[in-house]
N, C-alpha and C positions, 0 to 999 in steps of 0.2 A: 665569629665568622660572618656576621651580618654585613652584607655589602662586600665581603671579602677584602677588607682593608688590612694591609700589613703595616704596623706602626713603626717597627724598627727594621732598618735595612742597611747593612754595611758590607758590601761584597769584597772590599779590600781587606777585611779581616779574614785571614786564612782559616781560622778555627770555625768561624761562622759559615764561611763559604763551603767548607768540606762537610760540615754537619747538616746544614739545612739549605743554605743559600743556592748552591748549584742545582739541586733538584727542583726547587721552585722556579729558578730562572729558566731552566731548560723547558719546563712545562709551559711557562708563559711564552717562551720563544716559539714552541711548536704551534700553538694556536694563534699566535700573532702572524706567523707565516701563512697559515690557512686563510685568515681574513684578508691579509695584504694580497695574497695570491688571487683571490676572487676580485679584489679591488682593481688590480692591474688588468684582469681580464675585461672588466666592465669599462675601464678607462680606454682601453685600446679596442673596444668593441667595433668602432667604425672602420678600423683597418680591415675588418672582416665584412661588415655590412656593405662597403663600397664594391666588394667583389660580386655581390648579388645585384647591384644596381646597373642593369643592362640598358640598352638604348631606350627601352620603354619608359625609363625614369626621366629622360630628357636632361641629364646632368653631364656636362663635359668634364674632362680630366681636371681642369683648373678648378672647377666647382667642387669636385671630390676632394682635391688636396685641401681646399679651404674648409671643408667639413671636418677633416681630421685635424687640421691646424686649430680649429676652434676648440675641439676636445682637449688638445694639448695645452692650449692657453689657459683654459679654466682649471685644468688639473694642476698646472703650475702655480697659479695665483692662490688657489684654495689651500695649498700646502702651508702657507704662513699661519692662518688661524688654526688649522689642524694641529700644528706643532704645539701651540699653547693650550690646546684643549685637554691634553693628557694630564697636565698638572692641575687644571681647573676642575675636571670631572673624574679623574682617575683613569688609568690605562685600560682596565677591564671595562669600565662603564662606557668609555668612549669607543672602544672596539665594538661593543654591542651596537651602539647607536650608528657608528659609521658603516657597519656592515648592513644594517637594515636600510640605511639611506640608499644603498645600491639598488633597492627595489624600485625606486623612483625612475631612474633612467632606463632600467631594463623593461619595466612595465610600459613606459612611454614609447620606447622603440617598438615594443610588441604591437602597440595600438596603431602606429603610423607607418610601419614598414611595408609599403605597397606603392605601385605606380599610381600617379595622380596626386600624391601628397605634395604640397608646395615645398619649394626649396627652403623657404623661411622656417617652416615647421621642422624639416630635417635639421636645419642649423640649430634650432632651439633644443632639440632632443640630443644632438651631438654635444652641445654645451653642458647638458645635464650629466653626461657621463664623466665630466671632469671631477665629480665627487670621488670617483674611484682613484684618481691620482692623489687626492689628499690623504688617503689611507697610508701611503708610504711614509709621509712625514710624521704622522702620529705614531705609527708603528715603530719607526726607527728611534724616535725620541723616547718612547716607552722602553724599548729593549736596551737602549744605551744606559738607562738607569739601573737595569737589573744586573749587569755584568761588570766585573773588575776590569781595569785598564788593560791588563795583560791578555784578556780574553775578548776585547772589543772587536778587534779585526776579524776574528773568526765569527763571533756572534752577529755582528752587524752585516758581515758578508753573507752569512747563511740566511739571515732574516730578509735581506734585500734580494738575494739570489732566489730564494724560494718564492718571494713575491713576484719577481721579474718573470718567473716561469709561467705566470698567469698569461703573459703575452703569447707565447707559442701554443699554450694549451687552448686558448680561445680560437686561435687560428687553425689548430688541428680539429677542433669541433666544427669549425666552418668547412674545412676540407671534407670531413666525414659527411656533413649534410649535403654539400654540393655533389659529392661522389655518389651518394645514395638517393637522396630525395630530389636533387637537381638544384640549379641556381635560382629557382623561383620560390624557394621555401625558407627565407631568412628567419621566420618566426620560430622555426625548430631550434635554432641556436639559442634564441632568447628563452624559450621554454626550458632548455637544459639548465640555464643559470639561475632561474628563480628559486628552485628548491635548494640549490647550493648556497645561495645567499642566506637563506633561513638557517641552514645547517651551520654556517660560519658564526652567525649571531648566537645560536644556541650553545655551541661549543665554548665561545668566549664567556657566556654567562655561567656555564658550569665549571670551567677549569682555569680561568684566568684570575689575576689578582690586581688590586690597586695598591700603589705604594704611597703611604701617607707622607714620607719624607720628601717626595717629589712635589715641589711647589713652584708656581710661576715666579720668576725673579725678574722684575722689570729692570732692575739695575743691571743684571747680567745681560738682558736683551739689548739694552742701550749700549753697554760696553762692547757687546759682540758687533753691533752695527757700526760702532766707531772704529773697530779693530780692522786694520788693512788686510789681515790674513783671512777674515771672513769673506771679503770680496775677491781676494786672489783665489781662494779655494772654490768660490762660486764660479769664477771664470774657468777654472780647470774642470769643474764638474759639468759645465756646459759641454766641454769637449768629450767627456766620457758618457755620462748619463743622458745628456741632451742628444748625443749621437745615437745611443741605444734606443731611446724612446722615439726619436724622430724617424730613424730607419725602420723601426718596428711598424710604425704607422704607415710608412710610405712604400715599403719593399714590394708588396703585392701590386700596388698601383703602378709603380715604375715598371714592373715586369709586364703588366698588361699594356701600358701606354707606349713604352719604348721598344719592347721586344714582341709585342703582339700576342702575348700568351692569353689563352682562354681563362675564364674564372677557375676552372678545375686545375689547369696547368699552373696558374699563379698560386693557388691555394696549396698545391702539392709541394711548393718550394718555399713559400713565405715563412713557414714556421721554423725552418732549420736554423737560420741565423739567430733569432731571438732565443731559441732553445739552448744553443751552445753558449751564447753570451750570458744567459741566466745561470747555467750550470757551473760556469767557470768563475762567476763572481766571488764565491767564497775562497777560491784559489788565490785570487788577487789579494784578498784580505790576509790569507795565510802567508803569502810571499812577502807582503808588507810587514807582517809581524816579525818575520825572520830577517829580511834584508833591509827594511826601511821603506816606508811608503813613497818617499820622494824619489828614490832610485828606481823603484819599479814603475812609478808614474812617468818619469822622464823617458825611459826606454820604451814604454808602452806608447807614448805619443809619437815617438820616432817611428815605431812600427806601424802606427795608424796612418801616418803620412805616407809611408811606403805602400801600404795596402790601398790607400786611396789613389795613389799613382797608377796602380794596376787597374783599378776600376775606371779611371779616366781613359787609359789606353784601350781597355775593352769596350768602353762606350763609343769611342771614336771609330774603332774597327768593327763595331757591332757584333762582337763575339760574346754570345750568351754564356758559354762555358767559362771563359776567363772572367767575365763579369761576376758570375756566381762565386767563383773561387775568391776573388778579391773582396766581394761584398760580405761573404760569410766570414772571411778572415777579419774584416772590420768589426763584425758583431762579436767575435771572440775577444778581440782586443778591447772593445768597449766594456765587456764584462770584467776583464782583468782590471781595467782602469777604474771601473766603478768601485771595486773592492779596495784597491790601493788608495784612491783619493779619500774615501770615507774613513779609512784607518788613519790617514794623516791628521784629521781634524782634532781628535782628542790628544794625539801626540804633540801637535803644534802648541796647544794650550798648556800641556804639561811642561813642555820645554820653556814656554814663557814664564810659567810659575817658578821653575827652577832658576831662571835668569833673574827673577825678582828676589831670589834668596829663600824661597819656600822649599820645604822638604816634607816627606811623609804625607800624613793625612791632609795637611794644609794645601800641599801641591795637588793632591788628588781631588780635593774639594773644588779648588779653583778650576782645574781641568774639566770636571763634571759640569760646573756652572756654565762656563763659557762654551764648551763644545755642545752641550745640550741646547743652549740658546741659539747657537749659530747654525745648527744642523737644519732646522726648518727653513731658514733663509737661504742657505746654500742649496738645499734640495729644490726650493722653489725656483731660484734663478737658474739652476742647472736644467730643470725641466723646460724652462723657456727656450733652451737650445733646441728642443724638439720642435717648438713652434718655428724657430728660425729655419730649421732644415726643411720643414714642409712648405714654408713660404718661398724658400729658395728654389725648391723643386717646382712649385707652381709657376714662379716667374720664368724659370729656365724652360719649362715645357711651353709656356705661352709664347715666348720670344723665339725659341730655336727648335722646339719640337723634341728635344732630348734633355737628359739631365746632366750632360757633360759640364756645362758652365757651373752648375751647382756644385758638382764634385770638385772642380778646380778651386772654388771658394772654400770648401771644407778642408782641402789639402793645406791651403794657406793658413787656415785657422789652427790646424793641428801643429803646424810648424811654430806658430806663435805660442801655443801652449807648451811646447817643448822648451822654448827659450825662456818663458816665464818660470817654469819649474826649475830649470837649471840656475837661472839668475837669482831667484829668491831663496831656494832651499838647498842648493848644492854648491853654488859658486863660493859664497861666503857665509857659511852657516853661523848662526848665533852661538855665542860662547856661554856655556853654563858655568857659573862660579863653583869653585872647588874650595872647601874649607881649608884655611891655611895650614892647620896641623896635618891634614891628610896629604896636602901637596908636599909638605916638608918630609913627611914620613915615607911617602912612596914616590916622590918626585913625579906626581901625577901631572900629566899635561892637561890643558883645558879641554873639556869634553864638547864635542860638537852638538849643538842643541837641536838642529833641524835635519841633520844628515840622515837620521834614522827614524824620523817621524812616520 
């Protein structure tokens, strides 16, 4: 048990999975969710801190959007090294370290969060919170290795959804503090999270495991970078997760800036969208397991474009009620799309393996190698969508005083995502070879390789 390393791990073996694998995998999933949950809360901390930053801080809305954009950028970029850290140091070991790293931005924010602090200092501290965004990549890579292909949609959706809930939870904590102590006590929020960070690290140390068979595969990483599907899925993930994290950071600030809500009023609404989007993410994975990730993703993007149209109309008419309905619908759809797109990744590489003539364990091994290598890159690029959203809002409010033009740009992007999903994965699906003897015996038609990924 020294170091809690598991030397043999084969989740595709039904006997092993039923006897011991499932219990171990579920235990690691539970504590992975806890650590990732806290990580998301710290990553999106400045979506709450800006609500406390009244006129006495001397920072205009454009400056606040740039603060949250900085946190988004660092969190996106750091996902790449975090992805490879799991194989280098072990999933349990890295979870302990990455959890403790969250003390750095939380403690720094506690030290500087007061009027009179320079904007440059706030910018540096906001950048530090990006380490919380990296937790997602290492957590997803780790959990991907624990579960068999048939369970990945559910497991990855639950892991990511439980982590994503960290966004509305930190916003609820902010609401509670503003509603009780007032908008001049941001340090109370930070004081709540410091012991929770320590708790997450202790739980990981006590109850998580490292998988010895999980090794960094530079060949797989290079192959994933060269594979067009890695970049196509990264583009689609910009539309789903990039939207989720970007809107999560910006929602409260948009309500304050465009609709004149007070900090308390904004905080009382901000958490609703991220909460629903987080809770529904596992549903997106389950729907993808049943009906195919590509189909769910296509119709999800169509619905996102429609919801954005509602938001644009509400923004022009200055209708807060309709705006909230459309925006919250967007959050729900980003959650569904997050689950369905991440389920597509292992499915795509499994279909490619079968198209190469691989079957059984060979196909499963190929899928695990390539999907694991690509997930960190896809997650990092997808998170950059959050940066794009906050920069678009910043520019829109600078030039027009509203977010309408930004939403129009988002609508066009969702339309593009719909077209790409249909054209690549549904219009002309790849054909999976069928052994000649099976085709002759059952007159089997060629199976669609990507239609049900």
